[in-house]
N, C-alpha and C positions, 0 to 999 in steps of 0.2 A: 703785084701782088707778093707778099712776103711768104716765104716757105719756111717752115721750121722742122728740124729732125728731133725737136724735143720729145720726151714720151708723152703720150696722151695721159690725162688725167683718169683715176680710176674711176669707173661709173658710181654715180650715187647709190647708195644701199637702198633697196626697194623696201618702201613701207607696207606694200600690199604684196603676198606672197602669191607665186604662181599657182594655178590649178595643181591639185595633188595628182600625180602620175601613178601611184601604186594603189589605188583604192583607199579605204579607211573614211571615217566620217569627215565631212567638211564643215569648218567652223566659218559659217557664211558671214558672221558679223565682221570678219575681217575683210570681206569682199565689198562691204556696202560703201556707196559714197557719201561724201559729207551731208549731202542733202538728205539720205537716207537715215543716218545717224542722228539728224536733227529732228527726224518724225518720232513723236512720242504718243501715246494714247491720251486723248483728251479725258478730262475728269468726267464729262458728261457721258461720252459712249462707254467708258469703262463701267458706269453705273446701270447700263440698261440690263445686263445680264442679271444683275442681283435684284434690280427693282422689279423684275418680271417673275420672281420666285412667289410661291403661294403664300398669301398672308402679309405681302409687302403693299403698303399703300404708297404709290409712286407720286411724289411730288417734284420728281427730278426732270424727266425729259419733257421738251416742248413739243408734244404731238398733236396735231391737229385731231379734232374730233370726226374722223371720216364716217363715223356711223349716222351722222346727220345728213349725208349726202346720199340721196335715193339709189339705192343700189340697182334697182330695176332699170332706172333712167342711165346709169352708165353702161349697163349690160347692152341695152338698146343702142345706146351712141357707139359703142364698139363694134357692134354687129353691124350697124348701117354703114360704118367706114369700110368695114371689109367688104361688104356687099357691092358698095358703090364704087369703091377705089381700091380694091383688093391688089391689084399688080403694083400700084404706087405705094399704098401703105405697106407692103410686105417687101420692098425694094430698097436699095440704098438711096440716099438723097443728098442734098447739098449741105455742106457743112455750116453754111450760115442760116440754114433752116428753112421751112416750107414758108414760100412768099404769102400764101393766104393767111397763115397764123401770124406772121409778122405784121401784116396789116391789121388784124385783130388786138395784137399787143398795142400797136400805136392807139388804138381806141381805149384800152384799159388804161394806159398812162395817162390820157387825156383827161381823166377824172381827178388826176392830182395835178393838173395844170400844164402837163408836157406836150408841147406840140412837136411830133416826131415823124420821120419818114421810115417805111419799111427797109430801106436801104442802110439805115443807121441802126437797125437792130438785128442782133445775131441770138438766136435760139440756142439755148445751153441745157446741160443735164442738170437741172436745179440751178440755182443761183451759186451754189458752191462751186460748181464747175466754172462759171464766170470768174470766181476769186481765183481760182487756180490758174486758170489762163492768163489774167491780169498779172499775176506774180511771174509767168514765165515771160511775158512780154514786156513788163515794166522795170523788173527788179534784177539787179546784178547781185552777186555776194558781197556784202558790205554797205548796201544801200540802207537808208533809214526810212522807216514808215512812221508817221505819227497816228496815233488812234485814240479813242477815248479810253479812259480808265475808271471802270472796267469795261470790256468789250467782248464780242462775240468769240467764244472759244476756239472755234475751227478757224477762224480768220488768223488768229495768232499762230496756230500750227502750220497753217499755209505759208504765212510769212516768213516763219522761221525756217521752213524746209527749204525756202528759195534763198536762204542765206541772208536775209535782212534783219536789222535790228528794229525792234519796235519801241518807240517811246510813246508813253501814254500820258494823257493830259486830264487834268482834275475835272470831275463833273459835280454839279449840284441836283437839286431834285428837277430842275429843267433842262437838264443834260450838260453837254460840254460847256465849259466857261470861255467866252470868246476872248478875254484878257489873257486867260492862261494859254490858250492855243496860240495868240499872237506872240506872247512871250517865248513860249517854247519853239515856235519856227524861227524867231530872231536868233534865239540861242545857238540852235543848231547850225543856221547859216553862218554865225560868226565863228563857230568851232570848226568850220569847213567841211561839214557832214549835212548838208540842207536835205530836208525830207523830200523823198520822191513823190509822196502823195499823202493826203490826210484821209483815212479810213473813217466813216462814221455810219453808224445806224440811227438817223436822226427821229425815226417815228417809233414809239412803244418800243424801246431800245430792248435788246437782248444783251445783258440779263436785267437791267434795272427797271424796264418799263417807262422810262423818262421819255418825254416828247419836246424837242427844241420849238419854243414858241416863235411866232413870225418874225419878230424883230431880232431875235438871236440869230436865226437862219440868215436873214441879210447880212448881219455884222460878221458872221462866220465866211460867208462868201467873200465879203470885203478883205478881211485878214487874208484869206487864201489867194485872193487876186494880188494884193500888195506883195506878199511873199513869193510869188511866182510858183505857188504849188497847186496842182490838181486835186481834184475831191472824188473819192470813191463813195457813192452813196449806195449803202446796202439797205434795201426796203422791203424786205418780206411781209412785213406787217401792216404796211400804210392803210391798206383798205379795211382793217378790223378795227375801226373806230367805233366808240359806243355812244357817242353824242355829236351832234352837229354834223358838219362838213369833213371831208378827209383833209389833212394838211397839203399845202402847197409843196411840191417836191424842191429841193434844192435845184435840180436839174433844170427844172422849169423856168428859173431865172438867170441860169448860166449854162446853157447846154454846151458849150465848147470848153469848158472848164470841169464839168461834173460828169463822171461816168456813173450811170445808173444801173443797178442790178436788181431784177424783179424775179418772183418766183410765183408758181401756181400751187405749191407745196402747201401754203397755208391756207388759201382761199378756194382750192380744189381737192386736190390728193397728192399727197407726196410720192405715191407710188408709181405715178405717171412719170415723174423725174423731168418735168418741164419748167425751165426757167429761161431768163433772158438778161443781156445786156444791151444797153443802149449807150452809143459812143460816137465821137465824131469819126468821120470817114477814115482817116488815116489809121487810126487806132483799131476800128472795126476791121478793116483789110488785113492787120497783122494778127487779130485775134481769130479771124477765120483761118489763116494759115496755120496757127498754133493748134486749132480744133481738129484740122484735117490730119495732122501729125498724131494727134492724140488719140482720135477715134474714127477717123474718116467722116462719119455723119452720125447724127442723133437718130433716134428711132423715128421713123416716118409714122408708124403706126400710132405712138403716144402723141406726135404733133397733131395729126389729123384728127384725132380723138379731142383733143382739147379745142383745135378749132371748130369742129362741129358742135360741141357743147357750147361754146360762146355764141355761135350763130343760131342754135335753134332752142336754147333754154333760157329762161328768165335769170340769168346768173347774178344780175344785180339784186333781185328781189331775193334769190337763193342766199347770197351773200348776206343780206340784212337778217335773215334767220339764223346763220351761222353767228353773226355778231350778237344777236338777242341769246343765244346760248352761252357763248362765251362770258357776256356780261353777267349772266345770271351765276355762272360758276366764280367769276371774280368776286361778285357781292358775298357768296357763300363763303369765300376763303376770308374775306375782310371781316365779315361777322365772326367766324370762327377763331381768327386771330385776336379780335378784340376781347372776345370772351374768354380766351384760355390763356394767352401769354402773359408770362410773369413781368412786373415792372422791370424797365430797363431794355426791353426789347421794343425796336422801331422797325417799320416798314414803308415802303412806297405805296402810292394808290394809283395805278396806271389808268389811262383813260382808253386803252385798247391794248390789243396784243395778248401775249400769253403769260406774263411774266410778274413777280413780285419779289423785290429785292429787300432781304431783312439784314438789319444790323443788330449783333448781340450784344449784350452788356460787357463792359470792360473787363477782360481777364479770360473770356471764353473764345476758343478757337473752332473754327466751324469744321476743321478736318479732325481733330480730336473728338467732337461730337458725332461724328458720323458713324462710327461703328456701334455707338449705343443707341443712335436712331435706328440703326439697321436691325439691331438686337429687339428694339421695341416696335418693329414693323413699319417703320416709315423711311422713305427716301428722299434726299433733297441733293442740291449740287453746292459743294463748298465754294466760297467766293474767289479761293485762289486760284482757280482754274481760269478766271477771266482777266488774270494780270500776266504779264510777260515776266515779272520780276518776283512772283511770290508773294506779293501783297493780298490784302483782302481776307485775311484770316477771321476777322470779325463779322463777315459778311456770308450770306448764303442765298442761292437763288431758289424760289418756289414757282412752280408751274401749276396753273389751275385749269389749263386747257382739255384735258383729256379725261381726268377722274370725275366721277359723279358728285352732286353736292353732298351726298350721304359720305362717301369718301373722303372728300375734301375735309369734312368736318371731323372724322375719325382720325385721319392724318395729322391734322393741325393739333389735336388734342394729344395724339401720342408725342409729337415733337415738343409740345410745350411741357408735357411731364419730363421728357427727357432734359430740357434746358434747365427746368425748376430743379432736378436732382442735381445736375452738374453744378448750379448755383450753390446749392447747399452743401455739396461736397466741398467746393472751393471754400466756403466760408468756414468749415470745419478744419481746414488745413491751417 
């Protein structure tokens, strides 16, 4: 071992100051981690406060119509849980979730063709927590995630906060284009930064409403298998189909490669905050450890409430009623768009879910349009929020899930007036 008497180098200059010792205000931004600095408000969440103001018709947030859920049924369900299982419902539970509920979740997933075991299911605080846990378990700073373009805005924020780079693949009216996905995965691998996983909302996608057809689903699974890339299938809207049977989940055909995220927020009630993740055993074990460090355990009361509801209520019949209501709202929005929108405006026609994706005429920017729309009393979400690189200015997302048919008609009329006025103003320039 060689010893040296050379002077030690000066320590590196601190980039983060030590805590203040003598009082005075603290500039907390200087203490934030890199991940915290990457956290920015989503364009959807930032609109909620404005959209709730009196006189505003909100076509922005994708909230389910919980008013259609019989309130007395839920009140009695909660009361029954407390009466029958009070000591358990009000106590800590296991981080993986209540065993009975996990069995019930397997039955729900079976509707979409998934053959699941309760041991491979973990209950989460909505499917959003599942996304966050997956980011913690699968992503290192600098990793690459491939996603649809556009995609769910909060997923973008979650991946970015984990230090990942998101590369988005082009979509058409039927969802992500398999050849584009294959080309993107191949290019990333050749550049030495292969994708860690492909994130997709394949059914009634947020924000476009698109649904991958069966043939395209098979092709996407094949592309990902060849590239050695796993798939994260986010499917909160899958049971909200308006015609026929539900689409077969990607996970049903490749359960070893596809991680499935589900939620009762859209099909029961978001206030219960109950979702789940279905994953291979090795990944599930790590997700459980991550959940333990984040929250110890999920609400036992909420889990037992959902479990009892699924066991004692005709949930599939009630879900059919929800679908009928959402379909009527979708049809009301489509009629209003056809009747009111000026030439050059186009939109998608979803077969389920909550959303319509609109394309504006060349020269209009949905971000510039928003303040004029709010002044006219209508809110929407600009398309740029659904892209990692600021694209999407000519697009916007409309939600029909919560407002009444009358509100939808009035909101679309107001929006059409604003678009027409901006087109006329552009013509005068």
